[in-house]
N, C-alpha and C positions, 0 to 999 in steps of 0.2 A: 529392634534394639538398637541402642546407640553404640557405634563402633568407638572403641577407647584407643584405637592406633592413632598416634599423633605423627603427621608428616612433616618435613621441613624442606625447604627449597633446595639447599645444598647439602644433603646428607654426606658427613664426612666418615671415612672408614676408621672404625674404632679398634683398639688394640686386641679385644678378645673377641671379635667377630669371628664366627666358625666354632666356637667353644660351646658346647651343650651342657647345661647344669640342670640336673633334676633334684629338686629340694623337697624335703618332707620336714617343714619347719613351721613354727607359729610364734607368737609374741614378738620378741625384739631381736634377741641375739642372732638366731639363725637366718631370719629375714634380712638383717643388716648385712651379712655376708653376701647373700644373693642378690641384694640390691646394689652392692659396690660392683660385683661382677657383671650385672646386668647393665649398670650405667656405662661400664667399659666396653660393652658390646656383646657380652655373651648372651646367648638364648638360654634363659632361666624359666623352666617349667616348674610351677608350684603344684604339687599333688596333693589334693585336698579330699577329705572324706565326703560323702554324700550331703552331710549337713554343713559342710564348709569349715573352714579355719575359724575357731571360736573367737580369734582376735576380731573378726569382722563385727562382732556384736558387743565389744566392750564399751562401757560407759565411761564418764568422768575423765581421769587422767590417762585412760588406756584408750580413748576414742580416737586418737590421732595415730595409733600403732599401724593398723593395717594400711591406711591410704599413704603413709609415709614411707614404709618400709618395703612396699611391694610394687611400686612402679617398675616399669619396664620389663615385666613378667608375663608369663602365660598362665592360665589357670587349667587345670586337667582334674577332673573328679573321677576318683576311682575308690572302690570299697576294697582295702587291703585285707579285709577279714574274709573275703570270698575267694575261692580258687581263681575265678575268671578275673578279678582285679589284680591278684598276684601274678598271674601269667601276663596280663597287660603291662604291668609295671616292670616286670623284668625284661619284656620285648623293649620298652623304653630306655631301660637302663644299658641295655646292650648297645645302644646308640649314643650314649653319653660319655662325657669327658669327665665330669664330676658329679658326685652325689653328696648333698649336703643335708645333715640332720640335726636337730635338737631335742629329740624325745629323751625319756627318763633313761639310764643306763639299762641295757639289757632288752629294750623293745625293739630295736632294729634286728636283733638276733632272732627274737621270736618270730619276727615276720620274714626271716631268711633273707635280710637286707643288710646284715652287717658286712663289715669289709672283707673279713676272711672269705665269706661265701661269694661276695659280689666279684671279687678279684679273679675267681675261678672262671666266672662267667665273661669277664672284660678285664684282662691283665693290665690294659692301660689306664684303667679307672681311677681316679683319685677321689678318696672318701674323707670328708671333713665332718667331724662331729663337734657340736657345741654343747659343753656340759657345765655344771657347776663347778666341778673339780676335776683335775687331771687325775689319772689313776693313783689310787694311794688310801691311806686310812680314812679320809673324809668322802670318798667316792660315792658311798652308799646314801650320803645325806641329800635331802631336797634343798636346792638353793635357789634363792632369788637375788635380785640386785641388792636388795636392802639388807638380807642375810649377810652377803659377803662384805657389805660396806661395814656392818657392825663388827664383824669377826676379824675384818681385815685392816682395821685402824682408820678407815678413811672416815667414818662418822665420829669418831674420836676426835680427828683433826679438823672436821668441819664444823662441829658444835662447840658450845662454850663449855669450860670445866665442868663436869658432871651432868651435862646435857648432850649427849651423843645425837648428831642429826645427820640424816642421809643428805647427799648431795641433791640438788634440784633438778636431775635430769637421770635417765637410765644409763650412768656413765659406764657401768660394767658390761651390761648388755650390748651397748653399741660399740664400745672398744673390743669387747671379745669377739663380736662379729667382724670388726676390722681386722684383728689378728687372725680370724680364721680365713679371711680373704687373702691375707698376705701369704698364709700358709699354703693356701692354693696356687698362688701365683708362684710361689717358690717351688712345689711340687710339679707344676706344668713346666716350668724352666728345667728342671731335672729330668723330667719325662723326655724333652727333646733330646737329651744326652743319652738316657739308658733304654727309652722305648717302654718303659714300664711305669705304671702308676704308683701311688703311696697312699698312705694314711696320715691325715692330719687331725690334730686335736687341739681345740681351744677351750678355755675355762674361764668362769666368772671370777673364782677365788683367786687364781693366779694373776689375772688381769688386774684384780684390786690391788694385790701385793706389789705389782709393778708401778701402780699409780702412787703408792706410799713409799717407794723405794728410796726417794730423796731423804725422806725422814728416817728411814732405817740407817741410811749412810751417814745422815748428821750424827746420829748416835755413835755410830763406828768412829767417826772423825774426832768428835768432841767429847764423848763420854757422857752427854747429857741428852736426856729424852726430849724429844720435839714436844713443844707445847701445841695445844690446839690452836688453829689459826686466828681465832678472836682474842686469844690471850698470849699470842706470841710476842717475843720482843721483835719489833719492826728492824727491817735492815735499813730503812729509810727515815730520815727525819720528818718528812710529810707524805703520808700514804694512807689517806684517810676519807671517810665519807662525812661531808659537811651539811649540816642543815642550815638553810638559808631563808631568805625573805620569802614569805607565804608558806612557810613549812617545807619547800621543796629541798630535795637532797641531790648532791652532786659529789663524785669522788674527784679529788685533787691530789696530785703526787708531784714532789720535788726530790729528785734522786740523785742530783750530782752538784757538785759546788758551782758549777757553770749555771745550772738551772736555779740554784738558791740566789745567785746574784741577779738573774733576770726576774726572777719572782719578786724580789725586793723592791727592784727598780720599777717594775710594771705596777706595783700597787703603792709605790711611795713609802715603803718601810725601810726607811734608811736607818732608823733606830735599831732594827733587827740586823740589817746588813753590817752595821758596826759593832754589834754586840760582841766581844771576845768569846763569850760562852757558846756562840753559835758558828764559830769558825771550824769548817769541816763537818762532813757528813756525820762522823761518829760522835761528835759534840753535839750535834742537833738530836741525835738518837738519844743521847744521855739526858738531853733537855726537854724531852716530849712530855714530861709529866706536867710542865708549866707552859711550853711553847704551844702545844695543841690547844688547850683550853684559851690561850690569849688569841690565836687566829681564829677559834670558833667564835669568840666574842666580835673580832673585828668584820669577819666575813658574813655574820649573820645578817647585816643589814643590806646585803647585795642580793640581786637576782641571778638564779642559777644560769640563766641565759647570757647575762652580762659576763658572769665568771667563765663560762664556757667560751664566749667570744674573745675574751682577753688571753685566757690561756691557749686557745688555737692560735692567735695572732702572734703570740710569742714562742710557739713550739713546746709547750709545756703539756705534760700528760694529764688527761682529764677524761671524764666519762658521766654522762647522764645515767641515771637509775632507770633502767627501761624496762618494761614488762614484756614478756615473749609476744603477745599478740601486737604489740607495738611495732614490731620488727617488720610487719607485713608492709608497712609504709615507709621503711627505713629508706632514705634517699640514696645511700650507697649501694645497698642490695638491689633496689629498683634500677639504678643507673647502670650496674655492672652485670646484670643478668643473673643475680644470686638466687632469684625466684622464678619459677615457671609454672604454668597452669596445668592442671590436672582435672580429670572428671572423677568426681566422687563415686565409688561403686555400691556403697551400701548405706543403710540408715534412711532417716527422714530427708536427708538432703542429697539422696542418690540421684545422679545425673546432673548435679550442680558443678559448677567449676570452682575450684579452690587453687590458692597458691601453695605450692610445695617448695621446700629447700633443697637446692642442688648440692652435690658433693663440694667441699670447699678447696677445690683445686681446678686448675685449668691446664689444657694441653695446647700448646702452639697459641697460647692466647685465647683459647676457646673453652667455655664451660661445657661440661657434659650433661646434656639435657635430657628431656623426657621424650621418649620416643613411643612409649605406651602409658596410659594412665593405669593405676592399680586395676587388676582384671575383675570382672564380674566373676562370681562362682561358675565355674565350668565353662567360661567364655571361649576357650580354645580346645575343648574336649573333641569336638567333631573332627576339627582338621588334624590334631595330632593322633587321634586313633586311626583316622583314614591313612595317615602317613605309614602307621605300623601295620596296615593292612587288613584293619576291620571294616566290614560292610557297614552301610549307615544304620541299618536296624540294630546290629550288634553294638555299634558304638553308642547309639542311643540308650541302649539297655545297660551297658557298662557304666555309663556315666550319668545315671539318673541322680538328680539332687533330692534331697529331703529338706523340706521347710522345717527350721528350728525355731522356737520362741525365743525372742530377745530377752 
């Protein structure tokens, strides 16, 4: 079998080295929390059922979930429905600093793995749960990212009027996992002072509400409901996608009076620069109904690359309209170490190398890299169970995997 451990020539000491996290997670939200802690140096042990995390087998838009959010982790297979599996996992939790889970409400309690039970076993334990809702009237509902985007105002703000549209990423799952990780970090800091652990809760719905809080506050300040983003009154005179030569598209922005003067000079639009109706950003906002069609007509004959070069040369904001897969060849990401190789653990391309995206931060100028590729099912069962005192035969019996159809 191929070893998924990745070594570096000069390993740095990471902030959470020595912290052990045991996670019972699947899909995106819980695994994101574990990935952040793992990238920061924690030993994250993913406990999987004998059939493995179902996320390993997802197709379509879910195909990237497991390999993206489970790097730098270890995989341990245990059947938590069996007494032997429950005993083994309790032995493991006794050695842990953090337990992370995102099962349905009540599932961990049925397994005897809820915080109130586990803190008696390990008073220093930090328990983080990732749910659809924080405790309250909605907490019995089954939530998905799309569900909370619809009920939490984000789909309304993203789509055109009368056409609610989810954001093009698992924004609440990912951010909910990030807030779970932030909560764990806060709890670890508090434990240094108190010596005892605590319970952390993160949720999709409350996360979504936080994302639209600026629009809620806009209403509080102005008394006017926020309009969906495609229908909003722009804050800037030019802040638009333009279709240009060859049907290409490019986003161009001019957001200050200084930029307006530079823009007009760069393109030779002296008539617009001198027009009294366009003096000051607010006047340009009021003139958008005729200014933007005029600029669309003038810019339509230019190439996107030429416009990009001109905007870049003059320090004006611009952006190509990029598809996600094209970012794998993005010169900035490639030059700055924003991507790193992993070995794919599952599916038709198992064993092949792919590029993954690192956390968008640097510590002392260094990106947080990949120490382990996403683990194969049960890859670390033998070593972890041996550490807990199990003989090899017992470990093999405890961690038997079961093939499940894709």
